[in-house]
C-alpha positions as a printed Julia matrix, in Angstrom:
100×3 Matrix{Float64}:
 -12.45   -3.89   -4.48
 -12.88   -3.5    -0.84
 -12.22   -0.76    1.43
 -11.03   -0.73    5.22
 -11.19    1.99    7.8
  -8.52    0.52   10.08
  -5.54   -1.69   10.13
  -7.21   -4.8    11.66
 -10.13   -4.63    8.94
  -7.3    -4.25    6.1
  -5.59   -7.41    7.45
  -8.99   -9.28    7.31
  -9.54   -8.16    3.86
  -6.08   -8.83    2.73
  -6.65  -12.63    3.99
 -10.08  -12.9     2.36
  -9.4   -11.56   -1.12
  -5.69  -11.63   -1.6
  -5.6    -8.38   -3.63
  -2.97   -7.64   -6.29
  -2.78   -4.07   -5.03
  -3.32   -2.34   -1.66
  -3.43    1.3    -0.96
  -2.75    2.12    2.52
  -2.4     4.98    4.93
   0.1     5.29    7.83
  -2.26    7.1    10.17
  -5.2     4.66   10.96
  -7.11    3.85   14.27
  -5.67    0.96   16.08
  -2.91   -0.58   14.13
  -0.96    1.84   12.39
  -0.03    1.59    8.43
   3.46    0.5     9.05
   2.52   -2.28   11.39
  -0.43   -3.2     9.24
   2.01   -3.22    6.07
   4.15   -5.69    7.85
   1.31   -8.11    8.29
  -0.08   -7.53    5.01
   3.31   -8.55    3.31
   3.78  -11.52    5.75
   0.17  -12.87    5.03
   0.48  -12.07    1.03
   3.94  -11.29    0.08
   2.84  -10.86   -3.69
   0.6    -7.95   -2.84
   1.74   -4.54   -4.11
   1.22   -1.86   -1.23
   1.32    1.63   -2.15
   1.56    4.07    0.79
  -0.92    7.2     0.18
  -0.54    9.41    3.17
   0.12   12.84    4.62
   3.31   11.64    5.87
   6.26   12.78    3.76
   9.09   12.64    6.28
  12.08   10.63    5.35
  11.57    8.27    8.72
   8.29    7.21    7.55
   9.32    6.79    3.76
  12.29    4.54    4.97
  10.01    2.65    7.45
   7.57    2.06    4.58
   9.68    0.73    1.97
  11.62   -1.44    4.74
   8.37   -2.98    5.68
   7.49   -3.78    1.78
   5.97   -0.74    0.43
   6.5    -0.83   -3.48
   5.58    3.13   -3.53
   4.6     6.32   -1.61
   2.05    8.74   -2.7
   1.7    12.03   -0.51
  -1.46   13.82    0.03
  -3.02   16.04   -1.29
  -3.92   13.61   -4.14
  -3.58   14.49   -7.65
  -5.34   12.2    -9.56
  -3.34   12.04  -12.84
  -0.09   11.86  -11.01
  -1.47    9.15   -8.83
  -2.62    6.99  -11.75
   0.83    7.36  -13.29
   2.48    6.48  -10.08
   0.48    3.23   -9.6
   0.8     2.31  -13.17
   4.71    2.5   -12.91
   4.83    0.54   -9.78
   2.62   -2.14  -11.4
   4.51   -2.36  -14.43
   7.96   -2.81  -12.42
   6.5    -5.71  -10.35
   8.74   -8.89  -11.3
   6.96  -11.44  -13.55
   3.63   -9.45  -13.53
   1.51   -8.37  -16.56
  -0.64   -5.08  -16.28
  -4.02   -5.39  -18.16
  -5.17   -2.02  -19.2
């Protein structure tokens, strides 16, 4: 597991670790979440990216999905609901197996 505080660091960590799941905010210093998402998916298309953000407007949701996000969780975070959402997203990945 790794954590980035900005878009550039997220891109670097994605290239280094090739994670299966990435949780990404839209509002970040430097490169915003949507532009970061585009690079993440270009570098590692198999990654499942879930947007976790305070932005709930339709434009941001559509931009995230268009850029390759597999799901969208709006803050404030409810841990139980977040885990259920991520589990559903992981279960619905094509040709992927979720280990519990």
